Structure formats: structure tokens, C-alpha cells
C-alpha positions as a printed NumPy array, in Angstrom:
array([[-114.809,   57.936,    8.623],
       [-115.971,   61.574,    8.277],
       [-119.064,   63.341,    7.387],
       [-117.773,   63.725,    4.039],
       [-120.495,   62.957,    1.433],
       [-119.475,   60.967,   -1.558],
       [-120.665,   58.891,   -4.749],
       [-121.028,   55.436,   -3.25 ],
       [-118.613,   54.18 ,   -6.118],
       [-115.922,   55.922,   -4.187],
       [-116.659,   53.798,   -0.792],
       [-115.59 ,   50.032,   -2.05 ],
       [-113.431,   47.774,   -0.599],
       [-110.046,   47.278,   -2.092],
       [-108.557,   43.966,   -2.002],
       [-105.135,   43.159,   -0.308],
       [-103.713,   41.198,   -3.572],
       [-104.206,   44.556,   -5.389],
       [-102.17 ,   46.646,   -2.93 ],
       [ -99.824,   43.8  ,   -2.792],
       [ -99.158,   43.76 ,   -6.737],
       [ -99.337,   47.565,   -6.95 ],
       [ -96.498,   47.851,   -4.302],
       [ -94.172,   44.793,   -5.063],
       [ -90.408,   45.288,   -6.368],
       [ -89.995,   45.316,   -9.665],
       [ -88.41 ,   41.708,  -10.874],
       [ -86.135,   41.341,  -14.105],
       [ -86.833,   38.19 ,  -16.491],
       [ -84.127,   35.98 ,  -16.186],
       [ -81.124,   36.819,  -18.198],
       [ -77.651,   38.294,  -18.306],
       [ -77.552,   42.293,  -17.528],
       [ -74.56 ,   44.493,  -17.752],
       [ -74.945,   46.412,  -14.047],
       [ -72.916,   48.827,  -12.019],
       [ -72.845,   47.585,   -8.103],
       [ -73.488,   49.923,   -5.542],
       [ -72.306,   49.12 ,   -2.029],
       [ -74.983,   48.218,    0.566],
       [ -73.229,   46.603,    3.603],
       [ -70.14 ,   44.602,    4.906],
       [ -71.007,   42.691,    7.973],
       [ -69.362,   39.731,   10.257],
       [ -71.783,   37.498,   11.529],
       [ -73.586,   33.965,   11.746],
       [ -77.109,   33.949,   10.491],
       [ -78.511,   31.281,   12.268],
       [ -80.864,   30.005,    9.378],
       [ -77.621,   29.481,    7.435],
       [ -74.61 ,   29.286,    9.35 ],
       [ -72.388,   27.381,    7.13 ],
       [ -72.811,   30.185,    4.474],
       [ -72.759,   33.28 ,    7.018],
       [ -70.481,   32.669,    9.455],
       [ -67.747,   34.928,    8.399],
       [ -67.016,   38.585,    6.443],
       [ -69.808,   39.026,    4.126],
       [ -70.17 ,   41.982,    1.615],
       [ -73.489,   42.335,    0.02 ],
       [ -73.932,   45.013,   -3.127],
       [ -76.839,   46.496,   -4.483],
       [ -77.485,   45.297,   -7.905],
       [ -79.922,   47.679,  -10.001],
       [ -81.036,   46.062,  -13.017],
       [ -81.504,   48.453,  -15.78 ],
       [ -81.669,   48.417,  -19.781],
       [ -81.373,   51.242,  -22.601],
       [ -84.911,   52.19 ,  -23.746],
       [ -85.954,   54.889,  -26.484],
       [ -83.831,   57.535,  -26.919],
       [ -81.241,   55.69 ,  -24.766],
       [ -82.865,   56.356,  -21.555],
       [ -82.484,   53.709,  -18.666],
       [ -85.294,   51.926,  -17.661],
       [ -84.934,   50.033,  -14.328],
       [ -86.062,   46.336,  -14.72 ],
       [ -85.61 ,   44.992,  -11.169],
       [ -82.945,   44.786,   -8.652],
       [ -81.066,   42.341,   -6.598],
       [ -78.2  ,   41.56 ,   -4.005],
       [ -75.039,   40.387,   -4.611],
       [ -73.418,   38.598,   -1.588],
       [ -70.158,   37.71 ,   -1.659],
       [ -67.265,   36.571,    0.816],
       [ -63.41 ,   37.096,    0.185],
       [ -63.19 ,   34.283,    3.308],
       [ -62.915,   31.385,    1.459],
       [ -65.052,   28.495,    2.23 ],
       [ -65.543,   25.082,    0.851],
       [ -68.352,   22.608,    0.418],
       [ -67.862,   18.986,    1.847],
       [ -66.847,   18.055,   -1.813],
       [ -64.17 ,   20.663,   -1.818],
       [ -65.868,   23.191,   -4.229],
       [ -65.985,   26.52 ,   -3.171],
       [ -69.37 ,   27.649,   -1.77 ],
       [ -71.296,   29.957,   -3.656],
       [ -70.384,   33.249,   -1.739],
       [ -66.651,   32.348,   -2.366],
       [ -67.049,   31.379,   -5.729],
       [ -69.027,   34.615,   -6.292],
       [ -66.373,   36.608,   -4.908],
       [ -63.751,   34.829,   -7.489],
       [ -65.975,   35.614,  -10.461],
       [ -66.28 ,   39.124,   -9.295],
       [ -62.43 ,   39.494,   -8.916],
       [ -61.863,   37.757,  -12.547],
       [ -64.53 ,   40.137,  -13.91 ],
       [ -62.507,   42.954,  -12.501],
       [ -59.139,   41.398,  -13.493],
       [ -60.521,   40.459,  -17.194],
       [ -61.091,   44.703,  -17.665],
       [ -57.749,   45.245,  -16.049],
       [ -59.47 ,   46.89 ,  -12.852],
       [ -57.258,   44.598,  -10.725],
       [ -54.001,   42.888,  -11.377],
       [ -54.143,   39.439,  -12.745],
       [ -50.662,   38.458,  -11.225],
       [ -50.262,   37.558,   -7.116],
       [ -52.68 ,   38.066,   -4.53 ],
       [ -55.506,   40.767,   -4.683],
       [ -56.673,   42.679,   -1.768],
       [ -60.058,   42.602,   -1.041],
       [ -60.236,   46.313,   -0.279],
       [ -58.984,   46.933,   -3.857],
       [ -61.805,   44.569,   -4.973],
       [ -64.375,   46.63 ,   -3.038],
       [ -63.469,   49.592,   -4.662],
       [ -63.296,   48.426,   -7.975],
       [ -66.548,   46.652,   -8.026],
       [ -68.622,   49.839,   -7.339],
       [ -66.457,   51.802,   -9.907],
       [ -66.539,   49.269,  -12.836],
       [ -69.938,   47.764,  -14.657],
       [ -69.66 ,   44.235,  -14.652],
       [ -72.163,   41.608,  -16.195],
       [ -74.33 ,   38.961,  -14.278],
       [ -76.593,   36.254,  -14.684],
       [ -79.821,   37.083,  -12.814],
       [ -82.707,   34.463,  -12.569],
       [ -86.05 ,   35.262,  -11.725],
       [ -87.061,   33.427,   -8.198],
       [ -90.652,   32.724,   -6.626],
       [ -91.367,   32.008,   -3.053],
       [ -93.587,   29.22 ,   -3.059],
       [ -95.034,   27.377,   -0.042],
       [ -93.061,   24.011,    1.183],
       [ -94.056,   21.452,    3.333],
       [ -90.162,   20.425,    3.737],
       [ -88.819,   23.827,    4.965],
       [ -88.747,   24.826,    8.352],
       [ -89.828,   28.074,    7.092],
       [ -92.681,   26.62 ,    5.322],
       [ -91.483,   28.428,    1.945],
       [ -88.792,   27.5  ,   -0.635],
       [ -87.395,   29.639,   -3.645],
       [ -88.17 ,   28.158,   -7.143],
       [ -85.838,   29.616,   -9.553],
       [ -86.651,   30.174,  -13.34 ],
       [ -83.31 ,   29.561,  -15.169],
       [ -84.501,   30.282,  -18.583],
       [ -85.885,   33.06 ,  -20.051],
       [ -88.59 ,   30.796,  -22.305],
       [ -90.078,   29.206,  -19.022],
       [ -93.029,   31.703,  -19.543],
       [ -95.705,   29.172,  -18.828],
       [ -94.189,   28.216,  -15.456],
       [ -93.61 ,   32.087,  -14.813],
       [ -97.359,   32.892,  -15.691],
       [ -98.615,   29.695,  -13.44 ],
       [ -96.517,   31.217,  -10.583],
       [ -97.964,   34.806,  -10.615],
       [-101.654,   33.441,  -11.16 ],
       [-100.879,   31.55 ,   -7.85 ],
       [-100.106,   34.938,   -6.227],
       [ -96.45 ,   34.129,   -4.956],
       [ -93.956,   36.431,   -4.822],
       [ -90.618,   37.017,   -7.296],
       [ -87.218,   38.295,   -6.54 ],
       [ -84.114,   38.177,   -8.276],
       [ -81.084,   36.62 ,   -7.627],
       [ -77.156,   36.804,   -9.094],
       [ -76.143,   33.268,  -10.219],
       [ -72.991,   34.349,  -11.678],
       [ -70.971,   37.554,  -12.45 ],
       [ -68.454,   37.965,  -15.491],
       [ -67.07 ,   40.88 ,  -17.405],
       [ -68.922,   43.704,  -18.905],
       [ -69.863,   42.537,  -22.258],
       [ -70.419,   45.314,  -24.869],
       [ -73.242,   43.143,  -26.981],
       [ -75.394,   43.071,  -24.053]])
């Protein structure tokens, strides 16, 4: 430390929890939001931690979650990443997996506002262009990273699916567990949202 003289009140220790809290990403409450997607990345890979989902072409969008505040000024509540795949993959029971389902929801949302044709096939390049041009509606959940003895990473995410679960949210925050937003569903833009 330099030879700077200062009042003792300015030479204190700062808890890491204060730094973590002050620099944490904003997290929007579980709810539905109209959003405008932004292209983040397109990758082809095989994520070793989740090879079933990620061993194909993946498109990831940044999803800023904002609301209109006083004077119609946009206020950012949080953000999420929306990950989809146009390469269809099914679960053992025959259902679409999460990435394929979200892609189908994205296409349908864009078809409902006539940004994409409803008949025949749709080229994925047209979907990517429409997705960053037209607003859509997403249902985003607030999820908390908590310790887990069951997973290999030692962590798992617990999702708060209902906006009224305030007691559970307060408990997780008091434990110091970090939160993230995850997009669970995509639908057409809503005028009333």
C-alpha cells in the first residue's frame, strides 16, 4: 500500500459476497416477456457434458428481457440465452428434445405473425433472419444454482416456475445461490404482455 494517509474508516475489508452480489447478472422474475432476439453464435459440436443434446448444429440467441417503465422507457430486467437446433432429435419416448422443440416453437411463433410461410418447408436461414428481425414472446424462468451430491459437477439448477414462489426465491438468495434465466417456451408476440 502507498504512503497515502487516510481516515481508518477508509481502510476496511470487503467481503467477497458483497462483490459477488454487486456484480451479479440481472435476473428477471419467472414470467412471460415480449423480447427481441439477438444472434449470439452458431456452432456445430459435441459438448462432452451433454453429448445427446449438443452433438449437432446449434444456434444460440441472446435474449434481453426488458419492460416499459415510466415514460415508455425500456428497463432491463435480465437476460437469457435461447438455444435451438434445426436438426431434429428425439428422446427415447419419441418426443422432440428441448432444442428441437424450442426451434419448432420459434418457427410457429414467426409463422403466426406471418414472418415465415405456413405451408411446405421452411429454410433454417430464413428462420434465423426472421428471429432477429421480429419480436417474439418467451416464458423465462428464474433458476438457482444449488449444491448437489447427485450430479458429477456438484451443482444443479432448481427452477422457480411460478411467479408467486417468493418464499422459495428468498430462501435461495439468502443461501447465496446464484440465479439465471432460462427460456422454457417460445410463442408469438403478444400485444397485451
